[in-house]
N, C-alpha and C positions, 0 to 999 in steps of 0.2 A: 509123727509119719511112719508108716510101716518100713520093715526092712525092704521088701520088694521095690516099694516107691523110691527109697534112697537108692537103690541099686538102679532104677531107671534113670534117675536123675544124674548120676554118676555117668553112665552110658551115654547120656544126652551132653556130656560136655562139665558137669558141675564136679565141683572138688571138696572132698569130704575133709574137714579140717576139724581139730581140737587145739582150743587157743585159751589163756588166760589173760584177762584185762584187770588192771589193778589202778586204783585211784589212792591219792594221798590229800587230806585237806581237814577241815575244821567247818563248823562244829559235827559232831558224830552223824546227826541226822541229815545233816545236808549231804554229806558224803555218800550214804546210802542212796539217798535220791537221785544224786547224781550220775553214779554207776548205773542205777535202775533206767535213769533217762538214756544213757548209752546204749543199753540192751533195747529199749523200746525203738531210739532212731534205727538201728540194726534190722529190725522187724520190718518197717516202714519201708526198706530199701527193696526195690525187686530181684537186685542180685544176690540177696543174703537170705538165707533160711536158717533160722535158728531152731536147733533141733533138741538141745537140753541146755538148760542154764542150772547153775548151782553157785550160790552165793556163801561165801565165808561169812563169820561175824566180824565186826569192825574190830580193829587190834589198836589198841591204845600206842602210839608212837612217842608220847613225850610232848612237852611245849603244846598241849591241847591238840595235838594233830592225832588224826584217825587214818589207817590205811583198810582198804577192802578189796576183795578181788572176787571175780566170778569166773569159772569154769564154763566154757561154752562148748559144744558141738555145733558145728555150721557145714551147711553147703554154699559155698560161694561159685558163682558163676563163671569157670576158667580161673587159669592161673595170674590173669592179669587182675582179677578181681581180688584173688589173693594178695596180691603185691598192694592194690589199692588199700585194702583194707587195713594193712600194716601201715600204711600213711595215714589213713585216717583216724585209726583208734588207738594207734600206739601200743599192742599187746605185748606183755612182758614173757610170753612164748608162744610158738606157733608149729604146731606138728600136723604135717599132710597125711592123713591116713589111707585116702585111697583119691585116684587109683594109684597102682604102683608106677608106672610108666606114663610119663606126661609128653604126648608129640605136639609140636605148634608148625603149621605150615609158615612159609615165608611171609605170605601176606598177613596172616595174622600176629604174627611176630613183628612186622612193621607197623601195623595199626597199634599193638599194643606200646611199641616202643615211643610211637608218637604221642600217643594219650599219657604217657609216663612224663614225657618232655614237657608236655603243657601244663601237668600238674605240678612237674618242679619247678617251671618259670611260675606257676601261680605261688608257690609257698614262698620263691625267692622274692618276688614283689611285694608280699606281704610282711616277709621278714624286714624288709627295706623300708616299708611305711613304718613298721612298728619303730624300727632305730630312728628313723627321722623325727618320728611324734616323740620318742622318748626323749631324744637329745634336746628338741623344744622344749619340753616339759622340765628337763633338768635346768636349761638355760634360763627359763622363767622363774623356776625355784630361788635359782642362784640371786637374780636380781631382786627377788622380793626378800630373801635372809639377808643380803647385803643393805638394801635400804633399810629394811628393821634394825640392823645394827648402827648405821648411819644415822638415823633418827634418836635412837638411845643415847650416842655419843654426843648428839648436838648441844647438850647442856654442861655434861659432866664425865670426865674420864671414870671406866669402871674396870674391876677385874673382872675375870671371865664368868665367876659364879655369880655375881650381880646380873651381868649382862645376858647370863642365860636365863635367869629368872624374868627379866625384863622383857626379852625376845622370846622366850617359851621355846629356844632351841637347847636340845642336850648339850653337855659340855663338850663332849667328844667332838661333835659334829661341828660345835662352834670353833673349837681349836683349829680345825682345818680351813675354816672360812676365815678365821683372823688371821692365820697365815697367808692365806690368798691375797687378803687386802692389803696387808702389810708389804707384800712383794708388789701390788700394784701401785703403791705410794699412796694409798688412801686412808690408811690410818698407822698409828707409832704405836710402840709399847714402851712404856717408862715406869720403873719400879713396879711391875706385876698389873699395871692398868693399862687399858687402851685408851687413845685419844686420836682425835681426829687431826687429821694432818694439815697445819695452817701452812699456807704457801706466801710466802714474803717476797720483798722485791728481789732478794738474792736467788732465790730458787728460780723467779721468773727469768731474769738475767741468764 
């Protein structure tokens, strides 16, 4: 887009911005493809005009993780779209280049605030749903791991190393599970071995 056309867009209410979007992940090719996918999504939005895009080389961050960023020059349709862009794409930096002064009519500000509230409520609902799903998955995983331990101990007592091999659970994770099961009274520890707790008449009374 030519400088004259950019100026016309700014006069029409667009905001010229420079921003950096960065992601971290693995493997390297997936990280590159994901970032380019983000930029492609921007180009498909009516309120966003991508003027320039400059990608960095993927950087090895250790543990097989790679980071990559893209520096963008954008025209965004109004300050409200600038804010929504920050919500949707989580840039690491955002610089408003033009215009120098931003004016907002009360009607436009009210509409923007209402749209912002709608978006915030949407994020809040998504977060609550994610939290509920996560709690359900953790509960189901706990039941599965507990069942695996009980079945493994149903015939003989075992130390945590042997129990780890039998259940497939790492020792450090297994230790926390065993502590919880002891507190619940489902198993007991004797001479570094774990056994099922047998309930006799005295316990019942």
